[in-house]
C-alpha positions in Angstrom: 62.6 180.0 -22.7 62.5 181.9 -19.4 60.4 184.9 -20.9 61.2 188.5 -20.9 58.6 189.8 -18.9 58.1 193.4 -19.2 57.3 195.8 -16.0 55.7 199.3 -16.5 57.2 202.1 -14.5 54.5 204.8 -13.9 54.8 208.2 -14.8 54.5 210.9 -12.3 51.1 211.6 -13.7 48.6 208.9 -14.5 45.2 209.1 -16.4 41.9 209.0 -14.8 39.4 206.4 -15.5 37.6 208.4 -18.0 38.3 207.0 -21.6 41.8 208.8 -23.2 39.9 210.3 -26.4 37.0 211.7 -24.5 39.2 213.3 -22.0 41.5 215.0 -24.7 38.1 216.1 -26.5 37.2 217.9 -23.3 40.6 219.5 -22.5 40.6 220.7 -26.0 37.1 222.4 -25.5 38.7 223.8 -22.1 42.2 225.4 -23.6 40.1 226.9 -26.5 37.8 228.9 -24.0 40.9 229.5 -21.4 40.4 233.3 -20.3 44.4 233.5 -19.4 47.6 232.5 -20.7 48.5 230.6 -17.3 45.3 228.5 -17.2 45.8 228.0 -20.8 49.1 226.4 -20.2 48.1 224.5 -17.2 45.4 222.7 -19.2 47.8 221.8 -22.0 50.1 220.2 -19.4 47.4 218.4 -17.9 46.6 217.0 -21.3 50.2 216.1 -22.2 49.9 213.7 -19.3 47.3 211.9 -20.8 48.7 212.3 -24.6 51.8 210.7 -23.6 50.0 207.4 -23.2 48.4 207.7 -26.6 51.0 209.0 -29.0 54.6 209.7 -27.9 55.7 212.1 -30.9 52.8 214.1 -30.7 53.3 214.4 -26.6 56.9 215.5 -27.6 56.0 218.2 -30.3 53.4 219.7 -27.9 55.6 219.8 -25.2 58.3 221.8 -27.1 55.8 224.3 -28.1 54.1 224.6 -24.8 57.9 225.3 -23.0 58.5 228.2 -25.4 54.9 229.4 -24.7 55.2 229.6 -21.0 58.9 230.7 -21.3 57.7 233.7 -23.5 55.1 235.0 -20.4 57.6 234.0 -17.7 55.7 231.7 -16.3 58.3 229.0 -14.2 55.9 226.4 -12.9 54.3 226.1 -16.3 57.4 225.8 -18.4 58.9 223.6 -15.5 55.6 221.1 -15.5 55.8 221.0 -19.4 59.3 219.9 -19.1 58.6 217.1 -17.0 56.1 215.9 -19.8 58.7 216.7 -22.3 61.2 214.5 -20.0 58.4 211.3 -20.2 58.3 211.5 -23.8 62.0 211.5 -24.2 62.3 208.6 -21.9 59.9 206.6 -24.0 61.9 207.5 -27.1 65.3 206.5 -25.2 66.6 210.0 -25.8 67.7 210.2 -22.2 70.3 212.8 -22.5 67.7 215.2 -23.5 65.1 213.5 -20.4 68.3 214.6 -18.3 68.5 218.2 -19.4 64.6 218.7 -19.2 64.7 217.2 -15.8 67.5 219.5 -14.4 66.1 222.6 -16.0 62.4 221.8 -14.2 64.3 220.9 -10.9 66.1 223.9 -10.7 62.4 226.1 -10.9 61.0 223.8 -9.0 63.0 224.2 -5.9 63.1 228.0 -6.3 59.2 227.8 -6.2 59.0 225.4 -3.0 55.9 223.4 -4.2 56.3 219.7 -2.4 54.0 218.3 -5.1 56.2 219.7 -7.7 59.2 218.5 -6.3 57.4 214.9 -5.9 56.8 214.7 -9.6 60.1 215.8 -10.2 61.7 212.9 -8.4 59.2 210.7 -10.0 60.6 211.8 -13.0 64.3 211.0 -12.3 63.2 207.5 -10.9 61.3 206.6 -14.3 64.3 207.8 -16.3 66.9 205.8 -14.6 64.5 202.8 -14.3 64.1 202.8 -18.2 68.0 202.6 -18.3 67.8 199.4 -16.1 69.8 201.5 -13.4 67.7 200.1 -10.9 69.7 201.3 -7.6 69.5 204.9 -8.8 65.8 204.7 -9.6 64.7 203.3 -5.8 67.0 206.3 -4.4 64.4 208.8 -6.4 61.2 206.9 -5.9 61.8 206.2 -2.6 62.2 210.5 -2.1 58.8 210.7 -4.4 57.0 208.4 -1.6 58.4 210.5 1.2 57.0 213.5 0.1 53.5 211.7 -1.2 53.1 210.5 2.6 54.0 214.1 3.9 51.4 215.9 1.8 48.8 212.8 2.1 48.3 212.4 -1.4 47.3 208.7 -1.8 47.3 208.8 -5.9 50.8 209.8 -5.9 51.6 207.3 -3.0 50.2 204.5 -4.8 52.6 205.5 -8.0 55.4 205.7 -5.7 54.7 202.2 -4.0 54.4 200.7 -7.7 57.7 202.3 -8.9 59.6 201.0 -6.1 58.0 197.6 -6.4 58.9 197.5 -10.3 62.7 198.5 -9.5 63.1 195.8 -6.5 61.4 193.3 -9.1 63.9 194.0 -11.3 66.9 193.7 -9.0 65.1 189.9 -8.5 64.2 191.2 -4.8 60.6 189.6 -4.9 59.9 189.6 -1.4 60.2 193.9 -1.3 58.7 194.3 -4.8 55.5 192.1 -3.6 55.3 194.2 -0.4 55.2 197.7 -2.2 53.0 196.1 -5.2 50.5 195.0 -2.3 50.3 198.5 -0.7 49.9 200.0 -4.1 46.9 197.5 -5.0 45.2 198.1 -1.7 45.4 202.1 -2.3 44.1 201.6 -5.8 41.4 199.2 -4.4 40.2 201.6 -1.7 40.0 204.5 -4.1 38.1 202.6 -6.9 40.6 203.5 -9.2 40.3 201.2 -12.2 43.4 203.1 -14.0 45.9 202.7 -10.9 44.4 198.9 -10.6 45.6 198.1 -14.2 49.0 199.4 -13.6 49.5 197.2 -10.4 47.8 194.1 -11.8 50.4 194.0 -15.0 53.4 194.2 -12.4 51.9 192.0 -9.9 51.3 189.2 -12.6 54.9 189.3 -13.8 56.0 188.7 -9.9 53.4 185.9 -9.7 55.0 184.3 -13.0 58.6 184.8 -11.7 57.9 182.8 -8.3 56.1 180.1 -10.4 52.5 180.7 -10.1 51.8 180.8 -13.7 47.9 180.5 -13.5 47.5 183.5 -11.1 49.9 185.6 -13.5 47.6 184.5 -16.2 44.3 185.7 -14.5 45.6 188.7 -13.4 47.1 189.8 -17.0 43.9 189.2 -18.5 42.2 191.6 -15.7 44.6 194.1 -16.3 43.7 194.6 -20.1 40.4 194.3 -19.4 41.0 197.4 -16.9 43.1 199.0 -19.1 40.4 198.8 -21.9 37.8 200.2 -19.5 40.3 203.4 -18.9 41.8 203.4 -22.6 45.3 203.1 -21.3 47.1 201.9 -24.3 50.5 201.6 -22.9 49.2 199.4 -20.4 47.4 196.8 -23.0 50.8 197.4 -24.7 52.6 195.5 -21.8 50.1 193.2 -20.9 50.0 191.9 -24.3 53.9 191.7 -24.2 54.1 189.9 -20.9 51.3 187.4 -22.0 53.1 186.4 -25.0 56.2 185.8 -22.6 54.0 183.8 -20.5 52.8 181.5 -23.2 56.2 180.9 -24.6 57.3 179.6 -20.6 54.2 177.2 -21.2 55.3 176.2 -24.8 52.1 177.6 -26.0 53.9 179.2 -29.3 50.7 179.8 -31.3 49.3 182.1 -28.6 52.6 183.7 -27.9 52.8 184.5 -31.6 49.6 186.1 -31.8 50.7 188.2 -29.0 53.4 189.4 -29.8 52.3 190.4 -32.9 49.5 192.6 -31.2 52.5 193.9 -28.7 54.6 195.1 -32.1 51.8 196.6 -33.7 50.5 198.5 -31.0 54.2 199.6 -29.9 54.7 200.8 -33.5 51.3 202.9 -33.5 52.3 204.4 -30.4 55.8 205.2 -31.3 57.3 203.0 -28.7 60.4 201.8 -30.3 61.3 199.3 -27.2 57.8 197.7 -27.3 57.8 197.2 -31.0 61.0 195.5 -30.8 60.1 193.5 -27.9 57.1 192.2 -29.9 59.2 191.4 -32.9 61.9 189.2 -30.8 59.0 187.5 -28.8 57.3 186.5 -32.4 60.5 185.5 -33.9 61.5 183.2 -30.9 58.1 181.4 -30.9 58.5 180.9 -34.7 61.6 179.4 -34.2 60.3 177.1 -31.6 57.7 176.1 -34.4 60.8 174.9 -36.5 60.1 178.5 -38.9 63.3 179.5 -39.1 63.8 181.3 -42.1 60.7 183.3 -40.8 62.1 183.5 -37.2 65.7 185.0 -38.4 63.7 188.0 -40.3 61.9 189.3 -37.5 64.9 188.9 -35.3 66.9 190.7 -38.0 64.3 193.4 -37.9 64.4 193.7 -34.4 67.8 194.7 -33.5 67.8 198.0 -35.2 64.5 199.0 -33.8 65.7 198.2 -29.9 69.1 199.9 -30.1 67.1 202.8 -31.4 64.8 202.6 -28.2 68.3 203.2 -26.1 66.6 200.6 -23.4 69.4 198.1 -22.3 67.2 195.2 -21.8 65.3 195.7 -25.3 68.9 195.4 -27.1 69.6 192.5 -24.7 66.3 190.7 -25.8 66.6 191.1 -29.6 70.5 190.2 -29.4 69.8 187.0 -27.6 66.5 186.0 -29.3 68.8 186.0 -32.9 71.7 184.3 -30.9 68.8 181.3 -29.6 67.5 180.9 -33.0 71.0 180.0 -34.5 71.7 178.2 -31.4 68.4 176.0 -32.1 69.7 175.8 -35.6 72.7 174.3 -34.1 74.7 177.0 -35.8 77.1 177.7 -32.8 79.6 179.9 -34.2 77.2 182.0 -35.6 75.3 182.2 -32.4 78.0 183.5 -30.1 78.4 187.1 -31.8 74.9 188.0 -31.0 75.2 186.6 -27.2 78.1 188.8 -26.6 76.4 191.8 -28.3 73.4 191.0 -26.0 75.7 191.2 -22.7 77.8 194.3 -24.2 74.2 196.0 -24.1 73.7 195.5 -20.3 77.2 195.5 -19.1 76.4 198.8 -17.2 72.8 198.0 -16.1 71.4 196.7 -13.1 69.8 193.6 -14.0 70.1 190.1 -12.1 67.2 187.8 -13.5 66.8 184.2 -15.0 66.6 186.0 -18.8 70.4 186.7 -18.3 71.3 183.5 -16.4 69.7 181.3 -19.2 71.7 183.3 -21.8 75.0 182.6 -20.3 74.1 178.8 -20.2 73.1 178.7 -23.8 76.4 180.7 -24.5 78.4 178.2 -22.4 76.6 175.6 -24.9 78.0 177.4 -27.9 81.5 177.9 -26.6 81.5 174.1 -25.8 80.1 173.1 -29.0 82.6 175.2 -31.0 85.8 173.8 -28.8 86.4 176.9 -26.8 86.5 175.3 -23.1 87.7 177.9 -21.1 84.8 180.3 -22.2 82.3 177.5 -21.8 83.2 177.0 -18.3 83.3 180.8 -17.5 80.1 181.3 -18.9 78.8 178.4 -17.2 80.0 179.5 -13.8 78.6 182.9 -14.6 75.2 181.7 -15.1 75.0 179.2 -12.3 76.1 182.5 -10.0 73.1 184.4 -11.2 70.8 181.4 -11.0 72.2 180.9 -7.3 71.2 184.4 -6.5 67.9 184.9 -8.2 66.5 181.3 -7.2 68.0 181.4 -3.7 64.9 179.9 -1.4 64.7 182.5 1.1 64.0 185.0 -1.8 61.3 182.6 -3.1 60.1 181.6 0.3 59.6 185.3 1.4 57.8 186.0 -1.7 55.6 183.2 -1.7 54.7 183.8 2.2 54.2 187.3 0.9 51.2 186.1 -1.3 50.0 183.8 0.6 49.8 186.3 3.7 48.1 189.0 1.3 45.1 186.9 -0.2 44.8 185.7 3.7 44.3 189.4 4.8 41.8 190.1 2.1 39.4 186.9 3.0 39.7 188.2 6.4 38.5 191.4 5.9 35.9 190.0 3.8 34.9 187.9 6.4 34.8 190.5 8.7 32.7 192.7 6.4 30.2 190.4 6.2 30.0 189.8 9.7 29.8 193.6 10.5 26.9 193.9 7.9 25.0 190.9 9.8 25.4 192.6 13.1 23.8 195.9 11.8 21.0 193.7 10.2 20.5 192.1 13.2 20.5 195.3 15.4 17.8 196.8 12.9 15.8 194.0 13.1 15.9 193.8 17.1 14.9 197.7 17.2 12.2 197.4 14.5 10.6 194.2 16.4 11.2 195.3 19.9 12.1 191.9 20.3 12.4 190.9 24.3 15.3 189.1 26.4 14.4 185.8 24.8 15.7 186.8 21.1 18.6 188.8 22.3 19.7 185.9 24.1 19.1 183.7 21.6 21.3 186.1 19.0 24.1 185.9 21.4 23.7 182.0 21.4 24.0 182.0 17.6 26.9 184.5 17.5 28.7 182.3 20.0 28.3 179.5 17.9 29.6 181.4 14.7 32.6 182.6 16.7 33.6 179.3 17.9 33.3 178.2 14.5 35.0 181.2 12.9 38.0 180.5 15.2 38.2 177.0 14.7 38.2 177.6 10.8 41.1 180.3 11.4 43.0 177.5 13.2 42.8 175.2 10.3 43.6 177.4 8.1 46.7 178.7 9.9 47.9 174.9 10.1 47.3 174.2 6.4 49.2 177.4 5.6 52.2 176.4 7.7 52.4 172.9 6.2 52.2 174.1 2.9 55.3 176.8 3.5 57.1 173.9 5.1 56.7 171.6 2.4 57.6 174.3 0.0 60.6 174.8 1.9 61.8 171.5 1.7 60.9 170.9 -1.9 63.0 174.1 -2.5 66.2 172.7 -0.4 65.9 169.4 -2.0 65.6 170.9 -5.8 68.4 173.6 -4.9 70.8 170.2 -3.6 69.8 168.3 -6.8 70.8 171.1 -9.5 73.9 171.7 -7.8 75.1 168.1 -7.6 74.2 167.9 -11.3 76.3 170.6 -12.1 79.5 169.5 -10.3 78.8 166.2 -11.6 78.8 167.5 -15.2 81.6 170.0 -14.7 83.7 167.4 -13.4 83.3 165.0 -16.2 83.7 167.8 -18.5 87.4 168.9 -17.1 88.0 165.1 -16.6 87.3 164.2 -20.0 89.4 167.0 -21.7 92.3 166.5 -19.4 92.7 162.6 -19.9 92.4 163.2 -23.8 95.0 165.9 -23.6 97.1 164.0 -21.5 98.1 160.7 -24.4 99.2 163.2 -27.3 100.8 165.3 -24.5 103.0 162.1 -23.2 103.9 161.6 -27.2 105.0 165.1 -27.4 107.1 164.7 -24.5 108.7 161.4 -25.2 109.7 162.3 -28.5 110.9 165.1 -27.7 113.3 163.8 -25.1 114.2 160.9 -28.2 115.0 163.8 -30.6 117.1 165.4 -28.3 119.1 162.7 -27.6 119.3 161.8 -31.6 120.7 165.2 -32.0 123.6 164.3 -29.9 124.0 161.4 -31.5 124.1 163.0 -34.8 126.7 165.4 -33.2 128.8 162.7 -32.0 129.0 161.0 -35.5 129.2 164.0 -37.2 132.8 164.5 -35.5 133.8 161.0 -37.3 133.2 162.3 -40.4 135.6 163.5 -43.0 134.2 166.8 -44.2 135.4 170.3 -44.7 135.6 172.4 -40.9 133.0 175.2 -42.7 130.7 172.3 -43.3 130.9 170.6 -40.3 130.5 173.8 -38.2 127.5 174.8 -39.8 126.2 171.1 -39.5 127.1 171.6 -35.7 125.3 174.9 -35.4 122.1 173.4 -37.1 122.0 170.4 -34.9 123.0 172.3 -31.5 119.7 174.8 -32.6 117.9 171.8 -33.0 118.6 170.1 -29.8 118.1 173.4 -27.9 114.4 173.5 -29.3 114.0 169.8 -28.4 115.0 171.0 -24.7 112.5 173.8 -24.9 109.7 171.7 -26.2 110.4 169.4 -23.1 110.1 172.2 -20.7 107.5 173.3 -22.1 105.6 169.9 -22.3 106.3 169.2 -18.8 104.4 172.6 -17.7 101.6 171.3 -19.5 101.4 168.2 -18.1 101.7 169.6 -14.9 98.5 171.8 -15.7 96.6 168.4 -17.0 97.6 166.7 -13.7 96.0 169.7 -11.8 92.8 169.6 -13.7 92.6 166.3 -13.2 92.9 166.6 -9.0 90.8 169.5 -9.6 87.9 167.3 -11.1 88.2 164.2 -9.4 85.7 163.4 -6.4 87.4 162.6 -3.3 87.5 159.4 -2.4 88.6 159.5 1.3 86.7 159.4 4.5 86.8 161.7 6.9 89.1 160.7 9.9 89.8 161.9 13.5 92.8 164.2 12.8 95.2 166.2 15.0 95.1 169.5 12.9 97.8 171.2 14.9 100.5 168.7 14.2 99.4 168.4 10.6 99.9 172.0 10.3 103.1 171.8 12.1 104.7 169.0 9.8 103.5 170.6 6.6 104.8 173.9 7.5 108.4 172.6 7.8 107.7 170.2 5.0 107.1 173.5 2.4 110.0 175.3 4.1 112.6 172.6 3.7 111.2 172.1 0.4 112.1 175.4 -0.7 115.5 175.6 1.0 116.5 172.6 -1.2 116.0 174.7 -4.3 117.5 177.8 -2.6 120.2 177.2 -0.1 120.6 180.9 0.8 116.9 181.6 2.0 115.9 181.6 5.3 112.8 182.5 7.3 111.2 182.6 10.8 108.3 180.2 11.5 106.1 181.0 14.3 103.1 178.7 15.3 100.5 179.4 17.7 98.4 176.3 17.9 95.4 176.0 20.4 96.2 173.1 22.8 92.6 172.5 23.4 91.9 171.9 19.5 91.4 168.1 19.9 90.4 165.9 17.2 88.9 166.9 14.0 86.8 164.9 11.5 88.4 165.8 8.2 89.9 164.1 5.2 93.5 164.3 6.2 95.2 164.0 2.7 92.7 166.8 1.2 93.4 169.1 4.1 97.1 168.3 3.8 96.9 169.6 0.0 95.7 172.8 1.6 98.2 173.4 4.0 100.8 172.7 1.9 99.8 174.8 -1.5 98.8 177.9 1.4 102.5 177.4 3.2 104.4 176.9 -0.3 102.8 180.4 -1.4 103.9 182.5 1.7 107.2 181.1 1.4 107.1 182.0 -2.4 106.2 185.6 -1.8 108.5 186.3 1.1 111.3 185.1 -0.6 110.5 187.1 -3.3 109.9 190.1 -1.0 113.4 189.5 0.5 115.0 189.7 -3.1 113.6 193.1 -3.3 113.9 194.6 0.1 116.4 195.9 2.3 118.6 193.7 4.5 116.9 194.5 7.7 113.6 192.7 6.1 113.0 189.5 8.0 110.6 186.9 5.9 108.1 185.5 8.5 105.5 182.9 8.1 102.7 182.5 10.9 100.3 179.4 11.5 97.7 179.6 14.1 94.7 177.3 14.7 91.7 177.9 17.2 88.5 176.5 18.3 85.6 179.3 17.8 82.0 178.9 18.4 81.7 178.1 14.5 84.0 175.6 14.6 87.6 175.2 14.0 90.0 178.1 12.8 93.4 177.9 10.9 95.1 180.9 9.9 98.3 181.2 7.5 100.1 184.4 7.5 102.9 186.2 5.8 104.7 189.3 5.7 105.5 189.1 2.0 104.3 191.5 -1.0 100.5 191.3 -0.2 97.8 191.1 -2.8 96.7 193.9 -5.1 92.9 194.7 -4.8 92.1 193.8 -8.6 94.1 190.6 -8.0 92.3 189.8 -5.1 89.2 189.1 -6.7 90.6 186.6 -9.1 92.8 184.1 -6.9 90.7 181.5 -6.2 89.8 181.0 -10.2 91.1 178.2 -11.9 94.4 178.8 -14.1 94.7 182.6 -12.5 98.6 182.8 -11.5 100.4 185.8 -10.6 103.7 183.6 -10.7 106.0 184.0 -14.0 105.6 181.5 -17.1 106.5 177.9 -15.9 106.3 178.8 -12.2 102.5 177.9 -11.5 99.7 176.4 -13.0 97.1 178.6 -11.2 95.1 175.4 -9.8 96.7 175.4 -6.3 94.3 177.9 -4.6 91.3 177.1 -7.0 91.5 173.3 -6.0 92.5 174.4 -2.1 89.0 176.6 -2.3 87.1 173.5 -3.7 88.1 171.3 -1.0 87.2 173.7 2.0 84.2 174.8 0.8 82.7 172.0 -1.2 84.7 169.0 0.4 84.2 169.8 4.0 81.5 172.6 4.3 83.7 175.5 5.3 85.0 178.6 4.3 88.3 179.9 2.7 89.1 183.8 2.7 91.9 186.2 2.8 92.8 189.2 4.3 95.5 191.1 2.7 97.2 194.8 2.3 99.5 195.6 -0.8 103.4 195.5 0.3 102.6 194.5 4.1 100.7 191.0 4.7 98.7 188.1 3.5 96.4 185.9 5.7 94.2 183.0 4.5 91.4 181.9 7.1 90.0 178.3 6.7 87.1 177.5 8.9 85.9 174.4 9.5 82.2 174.1 10.6 81.0 172.4 14.0 79.5 169.5 12.0 82.8 168.3 11.3 84.3 168.2 15.0 84.9 165.5 17.3 84.8 165.5 20.7 88.2 167.2 22.7 90.7 164.4 23.4 
């Protein structure tokens, strides 16, 4: 299982490094001694910022009372700060409408008071609310505003918090390089301030990035260090999230006993704190670990318990995880039909969330398998493609390379800083010793020689380290490229085998249906002929003739639709077959002109009244291009046929002054060869444009198209020739398909 790692969003106020209970007791004593109402409310608000990390329900109850007390004395800032604390607690409870209402009320007061620090905390509160709803684009917008204010006011504590919250949001969007950049900035500030509390928050999130980029050893070490710091600062919510992430990490390493132990710790602490989302997460992880230990009955019980708790948290990712876990358990038990609804409910939970990670990708792959096992092949293919698209996005070699490079650079810079500090210390000792002993020129010269040797040695070591770093990066990049190519090859091979197998299995019974339908139609006609020879009453004869006529018509419809199905099956076989042709130098201009006229006369043979203007703009310097000419011919014929079809449809619906026109043009560009097919037909609506390259999607009436032409053309150009096939269109005016073939397939100009 690719684990459900849980990142921590920081609230607008973070506890200090003192133990929570000790700090709360101290604040209670100060509150009791407060001499003014405003001073007492300020102290209560400070207490709320600590209390929300210990007991959410208690924090929520106290914040409501504080709001009323501040309102009673018309203390606007105290009321607004209490509303911020209430919004924070509501977010943890999953009550986002109440959180939003409190934030809006606080925002109105803060803007009137014009206090930059308060406005920064308010933006941070908005960012947290959207982040906990998995709306990370919105959370980034508000956290960035909080960062700007922190930089403007020089508040390093708020700046570190803003950096980390931005990093968490980018991490959840699978932008690992940007996430690492902000995590590292936050960690530098926390270490400089020697703030154990802030370091704990940064480390737990940094560990998740390490795990995502494949460095599980560093991830485990960082999580254990985060737990140690969290216990030192008595930060229960950080300890809670660290337990959850360790459980997930051990899942990925197949250490299911350890994973189960930490999952139970997560569930217990989440329940104790009133954090329903983490309570449900712990139960889900425990259920998943039990399922892998073949304890399916206990696993099912925990998963069922997790679902309603996750839904109460109103956090999309928690609900997704709970439903996914139940689906995965049924899948492992080979109850594929039972698993499907749980996967589908999981995807429904995150349909409005900005989540693009490997958790969702794995869920789609498992759902594809369930559809396949239950015979729903079209949904299986759709789920497989969706999962593949997500995987290609989040595992892109550039994304992982940038994250790995940032990690290496950060570790290298820290080592360099340590060496520099040590060198400065040695220089200071040497200078003190020189002054104390009043050593003459000989000693000074000796020290200079030693320093020079050390410098040369250090320079050589740095050069060697840089060379090793570059070699590691190059090797990693090559491995990632090879891995991606192997994965893609296996995917396409499996998909082709599946499609071809289905098509072959369908074709035999389909042939029987068509053949027997045709034979039955002939038998009906023979029966009618024989019926005329029988001496029957006229009424009976008419009745039997009517029956046999209806039966003959039914057989004709079976034949008609059987041939439609046969064309679809043949299209599937074409779509799945591997090309056997070899690229040959081809005159693209001649090919385009030939198939333009072939498509035109083919349509004219069916509709004698149809006429169109054919326009060609063929680059005379195009030369020979190395392509599979048969495959390119199929693409051009499909595009020309579609173009003539749409202009004919528009001609039937338009005034007499409309002139159907189809244009083909070729050109040599810096990128390679470009072919454009343009018509002045009906154009394509935007919703339809998004689907035209999908298999079996067609806008033609029933019986006139299989929906495989453009999909097959797209595969031939992009996968067979490494080019692109795009479309430019305006509804009601024109459509233009653009084919580009890269330089790699070109021959020299003849």
